[in-house]
N, C-alpha and C positions, 0 to 999 in steps of 0.2 A: 538418428538417435543413438546415444551411447548405451551399451549393455550394462544398466545399472538398476538397482532397486532400492527403495527407500521404505521405512515402516510407517504405518498410520501415525504413530508417536511423532516420528520426525516431521511428517506432513503437518501435524497439528502445531508444532513448535515453529515451523516455517511460516504458517498462517498467522500466528500470533506476532512474530517477529515483523512480518510484512504489514498487518493491519494496524498495530497500536503505535509504532514509534512516531511516525510522521504526524499522525492525528494529535498526539499529546504534546508535542512540541509546539505546534502552531496553535493559533487562536481558533480552536474548533467551534463552529457554530457561533461565531461572536456576534453576528448580526442578531441572533435572538436574545442576547444579553444574558440576564439571569436564567433564562429558559434554555440555555445552550445544552444543558444536560439532556433535556427532553429531545432535542434534535438528535443527539447521539443515539438514544433508544429507537426513535422512528427510523433513523438511518440504518440501524443494525436490522430492524425488522424488514425494511425495504431491501437491503443487501441480501438477506436470507431469501427473500422472494425471488430475487434475481439469480442467486446461486442455484435454486431448484430449477430454474430454466437452463442454466448453464450445464447442470449435472445431467438433465434429461437429454440435452443435446449430445453430451459426452457419451451416453449409452448407445448411440447409434454406431459408433466405432471406438470402442473402449481402448484399443491398444494404439490409437493413433493421436496425435497432438491436434489442436484447433486447425492450425495452418494445413494439415493434410486432409482432414475429413471435409474441410470446407470445399475442397476440389471434388471430393466425392460427391458431396450433396448438390452443388450448384454447377458441376461440370468443370473441365479442365480450364476453360478461358475465364468465366466469371470467378471461378473458384480460386484461381491463381491470383486475380486482382484483389479478392477480398483477403487472401493470405498476405499478400504483400502489404495491404493497408494495415492488417495487425502487427506485422513485422515493424513497420514504421511507427505505429501507435506505441508499442512496447519500447522501441528505441527512443522515442520522444520522451515517454514517461520516465525512463531511466535517466535521460539528459536532465529532465526537470528535477528529479529527486536529488542528483549530484549537486546542481546549481543551489538548491534550497539548503542542504547540509553544509555545503562550502560557504555560503553566505553566512549561516550562523557561526561557523567556526572562525571566519575572518572578522566577523562583527565582535566577538566576545573573547576569543582565545588568542588567536594568531593574527593580531592586529596588523603587524608589521610585514607579515608574509604576503607576497603576491597571490592573487586570486587564483591564477592559472596553476600555480604550484600546489596549492591545496587539492584542486580538482585532480591533477595529474598523480599525486601521491594516493589518493582515494581510489582511483581508477586502477593503478597499478597493483594495489592490494587486492582489489576485486578480481583483476584478471589472473593473479597468480591462483587464487583459490578455485575459480571457474575452470582454470586449466586442469585442475585435479579431478573435476567431475562433480555431479549432483550428490554422489554418496559423502564425499569428503565435505561439501557444503553443509549437508543435513547433519553430519556428526559435529561439525564446528558449531552449527546452530545449537545443538543439544548442550554442548559445553558452556557456550556464552550465555545461553538462556538461564542456567542455573545462576550465573554470576550476576546477570541483570535483574533476575528475580530478588536476589538477596539485597542488591543495592536499592532496587526500586521500593522494596518493602520497608527497608531502613529509612529511606527518605521520606516516604509517605507517613510513617509513624512519627518521625520527627516533626513534620508539618502539622499533624494532628494534635500533637502534645505541645505545640510551641505557644499557644494561647492566641495565636493570631486568627484562628477560624471563628467566624461570626456567621451562623446559619440564617440570621436575619437578612443577610446580603441576597439570599436566594428568593426573598419575596419582593413584590407579590408574583405569585406564580401565575403564568399566562396573563401578564399585565396588558399586553396588546392583542390577545386572543389567540385562537388556534391557527389563524391564518398565516401570521408572521412566522410561527414555528414550522408550519407546513411548507411555506415558501422557502425557508432555509434548509429544510430537510429534503424536498424535492425540486431540482435533483441533488442540491448541494451535498448533504452529508450520505445520501444513498450512493452518490458517485464516489466520492472520497470520504473514508478509504474502502468502503465496504463493496462497491461495485467493481473496483478493481480487482477482486478475487478472480476475475475472468483469466488473469495471467496463469492461474493454476490448471487451467484446462491443457496448457502445455506439459504439465508435470504429472497429471494423473496416470498416464501409461507407466510411469515409474513405480507407482506404489504396489508393493508386493501383496496387499490384500485389498484388491479393488472394491470389494463389497463393503468395505468399511470407509470409503472415501466420503460418502454423503454424510454420515454420522460425525465423522472427524471434522470436517470443514464447517458444519453447522455449529458444532461445539465450539471450535475456534472463533466463529463469528459471534457467538453469544458471549463468550468470555471477553473478546476484544470490545464488544459493544458496552458490556457493563463496566469494564475497567476504564474505558474512555469517559463514560458518563460520570463515573466516581471522581475521576482526576478533574474533569471539567467543573463539577460541583465543588471540589475543593479549591480550584482556582478562583471561581466566583466567590466563595465564602471568604477567602482570604483578601483578595484584591477588591472585591466589590464590582458591581457590573460594568460601571464607567471605565475604570482603570482595565478590566479584563478585555473590554472591547478595543481599547486603544494601544495596549501594549503588543509588541511584536511576538514574543514568546512567553506566553502567561506562566507556564510552570517554571521557567527560568526565574522571573521576577518574583513568584511565590517563593522559591528556594532562597533568593537573595534576601528577601524581607525577614525571614526567621533567623537570619544570623544573629548571634548573641543571645537567642533564646534557647539554644539547644547545645549539647555537650560537643557537637561536632561543627566545625567551621567550613567555609568554603563548599557549601552544598551545591552551588551553582557549577563546581567544577565536576561533581559527581554527576549532575544532569548533563553537562556536555559530553563526558565520556559515555554515559549510557545512550545518549542521543546518536552519537557518531557510530558507536558499535551497532546499534540497532539499524541505522541508516545503511551500514555495510552491507546488512542481509537484504534489505529492501532493494539496494542498487543491484546486488549480486543476482537476485531472482529476475529482475527486469533485463540485465545483460544476458543471462543464461537463456531465457525464453526467446530473446531476439536472435541469439546464435543458433539455437535449435530451429526456430522458424525459418531463418535464412538459409541453413544448410539443407533442410528438407524441401524447402521451395525450389531451390537451384540444383538439387541433386548433388551436393558436395558430401563426400564420404564422411569426413570428420569435421565436427563444429570447431574444433580446436584450430584448424587452420584459418579460421575467420576471427579469432580472438584479437589480434592485433588491428586488423583494418576496421572491424566494427567498433572497437573501443575508442579508435582515433575519430570515427564519425561521431560517436557519443560525446567525446571530449570537445570537439568543435562545436557541436550542437548546444552543449551546456553553456559555452562562453557566448554564442551568437545569439541566443534566444531572446535576451533582453540586454539593454544597455545600463540599466540601474534596477535597484529593489522595487520600486514603485511599478515600473513597467513589467517587471517579472511577476509581480502579485496580479496585476490586471491581466496578464496573458493567462495565468492559471485560473483565476477565479471567473473571468467572462469569456474570453474566446474559447480556451480549451474545454471549459466545462459545457458550454452550449453547442459548439460547433464540432467538437471531437468526442468528448465523452459519451454524449447522449446517442450519436449514431453508433459508436463502437460498443458501448455496454447495453444499449436497449434495443435499437432498431435492428441491426444486422443479426444479432443472436436470435431474436424473435423470427425474423425471416428464415434463417438456417433451421430453426426448430420446426417451422411450418412446412418448409419444402421437405425436410427429413421425415417428418410424420407422414406426409402425403406418400412419399416413396415407399415408406415402411408399409403403408396399407395397401398399396399396389403389389408389393411382393407378397403380402399374405394373400391377397385375392388370387394371384397367379399361381401360388403353391396349392391352392384348393381347387 
């Protein structure tokens, strides 16, 4: 790991960037229709519960990343296997995010640009910043967060004052009962985006005030959940439940619908810029933790030596994971959610926590 430190404020901004962007550009909780905003709240609460497990796990070895203390808790052999699984998981998620944002960019902005060119340009930019270290990434996030906050606030105000918002579209609340909402929330919105906070277990050792980590991340999850719920309500209010469930990027469609009713035109361009910049930080975090995990797992002195080869693997994975958008969505919503996310976000952390707790109790007994 590099010798670097980030502040709790920088950690909070990284959490917000990581959690919010992907969730608001996609059809978050679409299966719950007009109750999608409720799934955001339930997902946030579930995500906070998961984070409490992750945070307690990190307290066993606060100076080490997840891939290192997995070896200390489960032993060198099993621990290495678990560490490798998480490295692959982070790598795959990073590839998935790149593919998602590249698909959006090619569909709406760079229509004539080859798909692999967009992915390559995004990765090269990420590689450059990652090469400078986590401190530079955190300071860059601070700068862009202020810009994105201003742009997002302006856009949301324009949508609210456009006259297209109809709160009747949010009714009837819980039309199909709590069961449908709970099915969408568990594991759906708990896993994405809130459960993915597990990647920050790789970054906690860098925080210069570790005692503030718990409060900072929970604050980030609360803000993210409320913001996602608000944007989802806004999308349903403007589009209606039927169009909301059918459109690929609801917030983009909402932005396009209010053109001519606001003093600013081409709000969809603002949306695309905001999404790509926010996606940059999400990809950067996934790539960085993959590099740190790989370097610590194989005893490589500097993660920077791995930037090019690991980025190439991520590039290839992002192209090869699906042949078209339908297959890509099916992979993300069905295969990955149930066969990858649930073990990596629920089962393995609980096993690590249980074994670590037993080991801690044994140490206390032997000390007495």
